[in-house]
N, C-alpha and C positions, 0 to 999 in steps of 0.2 A: 504494499499500500504507499503510493507516495504521499508523503506529507505537503499539507497546504499551510506555508509559513505566514501568518498575519500578526507577527508579533514584535518584529524589530524596525517597523517603519521605514522598511526599505521600498524602492520603486520596484514594481513588477517588471517593468519593460527597461531593457538594456538601452546603453547610450548607442549611438549609430555607430556604423563599422568604421569609419573614420575614426572614431576616439578608440575602440577596442583595437583597431589596427595599430594605432600608435602605440598603446601599451605594449602589444605584441611584438612590434618591431624592437621595441627597447629591452623586452626581456631576452631578446637574441645577442645582447650586447652587455650582459650583466657583468663581464670582467671589467667594465669601465665604470668610473664613478659619474654621478649625474652632471651634465656640463652645467658651469656657473651661467653661461649665457641663457640658458633655458630656464633657470631659476629666476632671472632677471626678467625674463620675457613673461613668465607666469605671474609674477609680481606686477608688470606694466599692465597685463590684461586685466586683473583683478581690480586694480586701479581704475580703469577706464569702466568696468563693469560696476563698481561700487561708487564710483563717482568721487574717491578721495585721492589727495595725493599719494603717489607711490611710496613714498618714505614713511607712510603709516601703515603699509602692508606688510605682515609678518606670515611666513608659511609655516605649516606644521603638519604633523602626521595625524590629521584628523582633528576636529574640533574638541573632542573629549580630551585629548593630549593637551590642547592649547588651555583649556579651562583648568585642568589639573595644575600646569605650570604656573599659571597666574595665581591661584589659590595658595600653592605651596609656596610661592616669592611672596606674596603682599598679605597673607594672613597671620604670618606670626607674631607680630605686634598690634594686631588690629582685631576688633569685634568684628565677625562675619554675620551679615544679616541676609538673610535669604528666606525663601517661601518654601510651604508645603503644602500639597506635595510639588516635587520640583523633578528634575532627572537626577535620579537616585545616585548614580556616581559621583556627581558633583557634591551631593550632601555629605556622602561619606568622606570625600577629600576636605570638605569644610572641617567636619567634625573632627578629623584627624590632624589638622594643621592650624586651625584657627585658635586664636588665643580664647576667644569666646564664641559661641554659636547661637544665634538667635533665629528660630524659625517662625514666620508670621503664616499662620494658617489659612487656606483659601478654603471657605466653607460652601459645602454644595447647599441647594442648587445653583446659586448664582457664581460662585468661585471668585467673588470679587476682592481685589486687594485692597486692603484699607490702607490708603496712602498717608494718611494723618498717623497712623500706628507706627508705619515704617520711617517717617521721619523724625518721629519722636525717639527712635533707637539710635540716631545718628549723634550720639554724644561721645566725643573723643574720635581717636582714628578708627575708621571704619571700613569694610569693604562690602559692598552690597552686590549681591548675585542674583540676577533675574533672568529666566528664559522667557521670551517673548516673542511668539506664543508659547504659553506653557506646555510642558510634558508633564503629566499625562492629561491635563484637562482641554488642551487644545485652543485656548482662549488668550487673547490678548489682553495683558494685565495693566499697562502704563502707557500714557500719553507724553508727548513732549513737555508738557508743563511740569509733570511729576518728576521726568528725567532731570530736567533743568534745576528743579528744587533740590534733588539729590546732589548733583553735580556741584551746587553753589552752597552746598553744607561744607562747614570747617572740616579740613583733614579726612575727607571720604573720597573713596575710589568705587567707580561703578562699573560692573562686569556684566553686560547683556549677551546672551546666546540668542542668536537669530537662525537657529538651524533651520527654521522653517520659512524663512524669509520669501523663498520662490512662491510659496503658496500664500502668505500673508499679505506681501508687497508693503509690508511696513517695516521701516529701519530708521535708526538713528544715527547712520553713519555720516549725516551731514554735520554732526555735532564733533567729530573726531578732530577737526582741523581748530576748532575754538575752544575745547575743553580739554585739558592735558590729562584729567583724570577719568578718562571713559574709554572703555574697551570693548569691542564687539567682535564676538566669534561666529563664524559660520561654516558650513561644510559643504564638501562636493556630493555628500552621500546620498542626500533626499532629491532636489529637485534635477540635479546633474546625474542621476542614476548611477553613482561611483562609490557606492558603500564599501565594496572591496577594496577600493585604491587608498582607503584611510589617508584621504587628503582634505585638510581644512586651512582657514587662515584667519588671522586677527587684523582687525582694522583699530590701531592702537594709538591713544593720545601720548603725548611726550611723557608722562609720567611712567607708562608701562614700557615705551620702546628702548630705554636706556637698558633694561634687565632681559627683555626677551627678543631682541632683533637678531641674535645668532642662531636660533633653535631651528632655522630652516635647513639645515645640513642633515637633518634626519629624514629627508624624503628620498623614496626610492626612485629609480630612473623611470620604470614603468608608470608609476603614480603621477610623477611630474610631467610626463610627455601626454600622458591621458588628460590631464588638467588643462594644459596648453591646447589640445586640440578641441576639449569640449568647450572652452571659452571661445575659441575661433569658430566653432559651429554651434552657438549657443541657442539658436533657432528651435533645435528640438526640445528644448527645456520647456518653453512654453506649450508646445504642442502636447507633451506628457502631462503637465500640470493640468491643462484644459482636460485631458482624458479622464485624469484622477478625480478631479472637482465633479465632473458629470457622475462618476460611478460612485463618488462619496454620497451625492444626493440620493443616489438610487438605494444604496445601502441604508442611508438614514431613513429612508421612506419604508424600506422592507422590514427593519426593526422596529419603527412605530407600529406598522401593523400587527406586530406581535405583543403591542401592548408593553414595549421596552421603552425605558426612559433614556432618551439619546440627548447629547448636550452639544450646543453649538461648536464648531471648530474652524480654525483658520489653518489646518494641517492637512496632511495625508493619512489621518488617523480619526476614529472616532472614539469617545468616552461614553459608556452607557452602563446603566444600572438595572439589575435584574434580580428577581428573588429565587432564580435557580441556583440552587445550592452546588458547589463544587464544580462551576461551569468549565472553567479551564482544563480540569481533569477529564472531565466526560468528552469534551471537544477533542482533546489529545487522543483520547482512545478511538475516536473516528478518523483521525490524521488530520485533524484541523488545530493548528497552534495559534493561540492568542495570548495576551499578556493579562492574566487575571490578578488584578491588585489586591485581591482579599487579604493575603498574608502581609502585604507590604504596606498597606494604606488602609481602605475602608472595606468593609465586607459588602460584597454584592457589585463592586465597580470592576468593569473589565474595559481594556483597551484594546481595539482591534484595528489593524493597518489596512487602509482600502487597497484591495488587490486587483487582478484581472476580473472582468465579468463573470466568468465560470467558477473563479476562487470564492468571490463574494457570494453567489448562488449557492455553493454547497455550503459556505458557514450558516447562512440563512436556512437553508433547508435542514441542516443537523439541529439548529435551535427549535425550529418549528417543530421537528419529531420530538423534542425532548418536552416541549409544552403540550404537546397532544397527548403524550402519555400521562399527563399530570390531570388531564380532564375528563 
């Protein structure tokens, strides 16, 4: 039985052949280091894509790696203020390295961030970590007014993960040149369909660049050249995102017909709540893998990645069967 994986927020569609071809060609030359001129080219292409000066672009082996580097470097003598739920590896890094960890809870069903409560925590040196859109709720949490208020707080640094930027189209990249204390991480894993390449980047203000500008040396040659070609052929990203958004709407409608509570999202996944017990394990036994958050967050909450139409259909069919056996 072939598994249907709807738990990692990957894109179900591969990048075009010119992108995979670039990675394949690079893999035939693995006895050579990644050429510095290609690293410069990738930074220049990201600069154009993100509309920030190239000096603010830092490359890294995935956004999770960059997030950990920032947290490990800047949290030792700072209070870390973040949200719960959030990208769970990020929370673990903050707990491990931070001088003090404060988690501001997002409460269902609105999952709204209390901006006043967040700002009240910014007493003394602080590092604020936000994912926008949030994982796993899928919702946008902050606007530019709140972001500026954080940045203008005394001795505060702000780290925003924009992993789902290609879906939300909301960014604070325009503030990077104006505020030295903001950093934004992004990834090629989502909209660009390059999860296996482990390629990400940071748009960093001056306070971050001094410590993190040299970490691009960790990039593999296939990942580097795939990233270059992906940005040179970026039209496919919009096409794939459009397809996923359409499928996301169908998946949401299908779940709602089964009387499942589904929450708004600006990503390639849906968060839903159900009274079905042990849903993750039951689906796994049928070959469908989702992210059951019952053990790591709240009972009954499940995150499902939007897959291909046939994958989404199988997922819905299995849940419908489970419900029918209870009635």
